[in-house]
C-alpha positions, 0 to 999 in steps of 0.5 A, a space after each residue: 466652781 467650774 470655769 463655765 459657771 463662773 463665766 456665766 455668772 460674770 456674763 449675766 452681771 455684765 450683759 445689762 451694761 454691755 448691750 447698750 449701744 451707748 457704752 462705747 461713747 461712754 468709755 470714750 468720753 471717760 464717763 463710765 462709772 468705775 463699777 461698770 469699767 470693772 465689770 467690762 474688764 472682768 469680761 475681757 479677762 475671761 474672754 482672753 482666758 477662754 481664747 487661750 484655752 480654745 486656741 482661738 484667734 479673734 478677728 474684729 472688723 473696723 466697724 465694731 464697737 471700740 471695746 471689741 478692739 480690746 479682745 482682738 488678735 487682728 483688726 481690719 477689713 473683712 477679707 484681710 482678716 480672713 487671710 490673716 486667720 488662715 495663716 495662724 495655727 489657731 483651732 478656732 476663728 471667732 469673727 466679730 463682724 457679719 455673717 458673710 465675713 465669717 463664711 469667707 473665713 470658713 472658705 479660707 480655713 475649712 478645717 478650723 471651727 469658725 464662730 459668729 457671736 451673733 447669727 443675726 449679724 447679717 448684711 443687707 447688701 449681701 442679701 441683695 444678691 441671690 444665687 437665683 437672680 445671679 443665674 438669671 442675669 448670667 443667662 441673659 449675658 452669657 459672654 460676661 464675667 461675674 465679679 462678686 464683691 466680698 460682701 456676698 454670700 459664699 453661695 454667690 461667690 461659688 458661682 462667680 468667676 472672681 471676687 474683689 474688694 473695694 481696694 482692688 475692684 478696678 484692678 480685678 475688672 481690668 485684669 479680665 479678658 471679657 469686655 462685659 462684666 456683671 458686677 455685684 452687688 453694690 451699684 455705687 462701687 460698680 459705678 466707681 469701677 465703670 469710671 476707671 475701665 473701658 469695659 461694659 459694667 452691668 450693674 446690680 441694683 444693690 447698695 449698702 444702706 449705711 453708705 447710700 444714706 450718707 448725705 452730700 449736703 452734710 459733707 458740703 457743710 463739713 467742708 465749709 466748716 473745716 476747709 482745710 480738712 481732707 475728705 476720705 470716702 469709701 467707694 460704696 458711697 454715692 458718686 456725688 460724695 465721691 466727687 467731693 473727696 480727696 481720697 477714695 479707699 476701703 477701710 483698710 486704706 484709710 489709716 494709711 492715707 491719714 498717716 502719709 498725708 500732711 493734713 491734720 484734719 480729715 472728714 471720714 465718709 463711711 460708717 461712723 465707727 471707723 473714726 474710733 479706729 482711726 483715732 486709735 491708729 492715728 491719735 495725732 490727727 483729728 477725724 470728723 464723721 457722719 453719724 450713720 451706724 450699721 446696727 448689724 456691726 454694732 450687734 456683737 457684744 462682749 457677752 455674746 463673744 464669751 457665750 460663743 467661746 463657751 458653748 460653740 454656739 453659732 458655728 459656721 458650716 458650709 457644704 464642700 462644693 460651696 467652699 470649693 467654688 468660693 475658694 476658687 473665686 477668691 484665689 483668682 482675685 488674690 492671684 491678680 491682686 494682693 491689694 485686699 485692704 
């Protein structure tokens, strides 16, 4: 029987299990029945074989389901993953993340085939910044530089002066000669930057709904219950949470801090899936988290990955002018700061 038919049979038998959002928790608590573990492992083995046949590299964002880590060549933050993929000799990049991340991978590797397992894996934050609105704001503030967070579409990056990550946003903004900066799309990250620069930050009215809904009272309760725990927060959180934090950083810096800090317990203020990765990377320490889940990040499943590798479904393509413009904004950032994590 042809390999594709064998794969499709396995996918069909596995999909009713893998698509359940509770799968990761069942795996983690070792409550998964042996037959389900077996089906998942068959699917993982098939994906790894397909990856080899396609000369593909699989990128998995930190917020993905824990089972996705088992098929990953690289795990990390969005820009760091795309930079890594560009350095490989792979013909195919399969990105287990959301659409703007796959677009960034295409911008940095235009000659490679870039696949996104689930084309519906969008980002509400990225969607809050449109080309039309940005042009309007640029006309209103012609003397301002445009700094676009990596959580934007390729089209928006293409008409921006420079990009930034959560880790280097302050450094990027302070590197500019302009006294005014249009910072988009995350207003919470923009406010954090404003506190660390003398420049005037023109905030965009955008936010990550996962981080924006994190509740300060819940954090206070955590701190009361675990007074010795250090708080690690993502700068997309509201200022009232950041003020209660011991360390503020993007996902790429969280494990670094936990490893270097002497504390045993940590409260992690970001999408709750990050704690799965932290427990894997720093098993000797304890991580507590909020239960805010990004449904877009959790929408990628093993069957969808297998399907993409089999059929080339959901290939990401971009016009040459968009690739060129977005690449220029990203390269300017990398020239200023190598700290993308």
